[in-house]
N, C-alpha and C positions, 0 to 999 in steps of 0.2 A: 659158621663163617668159613668160607673156602680159603685155601692157601693164598690164592691170588688177591682176594679181598683183604686178607690180613697183611699181606705185603704192601698193598696200596695204602692201607690205613697207617702202617708204620712209617712209610715214606712221607705221607702228607703230614703226620705228626712231627717228624723230624724237620721238615721244611718250615713248619710253623714255629717250632722251637728255635731254629736258627734265625728266622726273621725277628722273633721276639728278642733274642740276644742282641742282634744287630741294632735294633731300635732302642733297647734299654741301655746298651753299653755307654753311649755318650752322656745319658742322664745320670747313670751311676758314677761315671767319672767326674762329672760336675759336682755331684753331691759329696762324694768322698774327698775331692780336692778342696771343697770349702772347709773341711775340717783339718787341712794340713797347714802347718806354719809356712810362712813365705819361703823359708830356706829349703823346703822339700818340694816345692812346686816344679822346679826345673832341675832337680838333682838328677844325675846320671848314674846308673840307668833309672828310667822312670819307674815309679812304683804305683800300682793300682790302689793298694791300701796304705793309709798313712801310718808311719812309724809312731808318730805322736799325735794323738787326737786332741784338738783344742777347740773350745767353744768361744774363745775370745774373739775370733774373726767376726762372729755375728754381733757381739757387743760393739765391736769397732765399727762395723757397717751401719748398725742402727744409729749410733751416736754421730758418725761422720756424715751420713747421708741425709740426716733429718727425715727419716722415713715416715714419721708420723704426719708431717705436712704433705708429703707426696702421696702417701696412701689415702689421706682424706680427700685430696683433690681428685684422685683416680676413682675412689669410691663414689664421690658425688656425681662425677660424669657417668660412671658405669651404671649405677643404680637408677639414676634418672633416665638415661637412655634406654636401659632395658625395660623399665616400666612403660615408657611411652612407645617403644618399639612393639611390645606385646599388644598393647591396646590398639595401636594403629593397624598392625598386621591382622589382628583378630577381626576387627570391624570391617576392614577392607576384604579379607578373605570370606567373611560371612556374606557380604553383599554380592561378591562374585559367584559364590556357590549357590545362593538361595534366591536371588532376585533375577527374574527373567526379562532382561532388557538386552536388545541386540548390541547396543553400543558397549555393554560391559565386556563382551568377548574381545572387541577391538582394544578396549582399555587394558584388559588382561594381557593381550598380546604385546602391547606397548611396554607393560611392566616387565615381561619376560625378556624383551629385547635389551633392557638395561643390563641384564646379566652378561651379555655378550661384549659390553664395553669395558675396556680396562679402566681401573680406578683413576689412573693418571689422566685419562681423557676428560673426565668430568671434574677433576680437582681444580683446574684453573677457573672455570665459571663459578664453581661453588665458592671458591675463595673470594672471588669478586663480589658475589652476593653477600657473603658474610661481612666483608669489609664495608659495603654500602649500608648495611644494616647496623653498623657500629658495634659488631660483635667480635671484632678482632681483639686478640689478647684477652678473651673472656672464656670462661668455662662453657657458657651457653653456645659459643661458637664451635665447641666440640660436640655438644649434645644435639642441637637442632638438625644439622645435616645428616646425622646418623640414625634418625628415627625410622625413616622409611627404608625397608629392605625387601627386595623382590623375593629373597629366600623365605622370609617369614610369611609374606602374603601367600606365596605358593603353598607352603606347608599348611596354613590354615584353610585355604580354599580346598585343597585335596582332602583334608580331614572332614571338613563340614559337608562335602559332597557325599560322604559315607553315612551321614546322619539321615535317616529316613524323613521324608517330608511329612509323613503321617504324624510324627512327633510334634512338629511345628504347628500343623493344622489342629491337633488336639489342644495345644496350648492356646491357640487363637480362639477356639470354640469356648474355652474356659474363661475368655475375657482378657487374656494377657496381651499387652501391646508389644510393639517391636522391641522397645527398650528392655522390657522385662524378659522377653524371650531371649534376647542376646545375653544380658547380664545374669539372668537367673537360670537359664537352661543351657544355652550353647557354651558359654565360658566354662561352667563346671564340667561339662562333658569333655571339653577340650583340654582338660588339665594336663594330660601327657604332652600335648603339643606346646602348651604354655611353658612347662618346665623345660622341655627340650630347647625351645627358642630362647628362653631366658638364659640357659647355660651357654648357648652359642653366642648370644648377644653380649653376655658378660665377658666371655673369652675374647670376642672381637674388640670390645672397647678397652678391656684391661691390657691387651697386648698391642693396641694401636700405637704406632710410632710416627709414621710420616705426617698424618694430619695434625696431631698435636704439635709436632715440630714446626709446622708451617704457621699455625694459628697462634700459638702461645710464645711470647717473647719474654715475659716476666718470669724469672726463676722461681718466684714464690708460687706460681700457678702451674709449674711443671707437673706432668703426670709421672708415674713410676718409670715407664720405659724411657721417656726423655731424660729423666734424672739419671738413669743408668748409663745412657749414652754420654752424659757429661763427664763420667768417670774417665772415659778414654781420652787422653790428652794427645797433643800433637807429637810430643817427644817421649812420653812414657805412659805406662798403664799400671795402676795399682791393682794387681791381680788378686791379692787377698781381698780387697774391698769389692772388686767386681764379681768374684765368684760367690762370696757369701751374700752379697746384695741380690744377685740373680736368683739364688735359691730362695731367699725371702720373698722375692717378687712372684714366684710361681706357687707359693703355698696356698693363697686364696683359691686358685683354680683347682688345685688338688683337693682341697677341703670341700669346695662346692660340688665337684663331680662325685666325690665319695658319698656325700650326704644324699644327693638326688639321683644317682645313677639308676636306682631301681624304678624310678618313675619314667625314664626316658622311653618315649614311643610306646608306652603301655596304653592299650586302647580299651575304652569302655563305652564306645559310641552307641551300642545297642542296649545299654542299661535303661531300664524303665519301659521296655517294650515287651509285649507278650510274644511267645514263639508262634 
């Protein structure tokens, strides 16, 4: 390695390290502050590490927030939406990638154009439809509008296009119908995309705030994010409760990513084919 290359490598490593610190600092501050007693949160001068570590904040948050109820509501919405999103996106992406109809190209173009629209633009008509269907103040009012996503359809379409048509033809020659090809062949091959989209969908729905705030009015049906917002009052904020509850709310996402990160975008589309 030349001196110039070594210098460039050192500079790039330093820049990446600085960016990592910049991104991690607010998260570490949130995490460490959640272990501080209320008297230390606004002490001057501010301290990064707590003088006295306390776990009582989490017990207080869990008991005060009724987290079990809110977590169950959020899990119901998140798991159901993620399952239906993956199934709908995979079937649509498969049709767009492997069926040769001219109108499918137009349909795909229409799907892509929806990514150019701000969420706020379609929120009003979507809310009207949900209200007309009698799904207002219902968890299904959160699930149904979130099933179809252009991102998921695009991901599956691009992946299925890399699967050789010879693999499908061999399955048809063996007598497999389209349903068996899709569920028995294409979905197992697309496991990396399924896991990737599942993580994205889980994150989107778990962190969703605006749509649940509009659709849900019953406090017993609040999701975690809406419940967290209810902590912030007009006159005061219980910072001990807000900080510890916020840390609890991000733990499922951290656990999900830690378990499944090795599967993200790992590809095995050519498995089962001879060289």
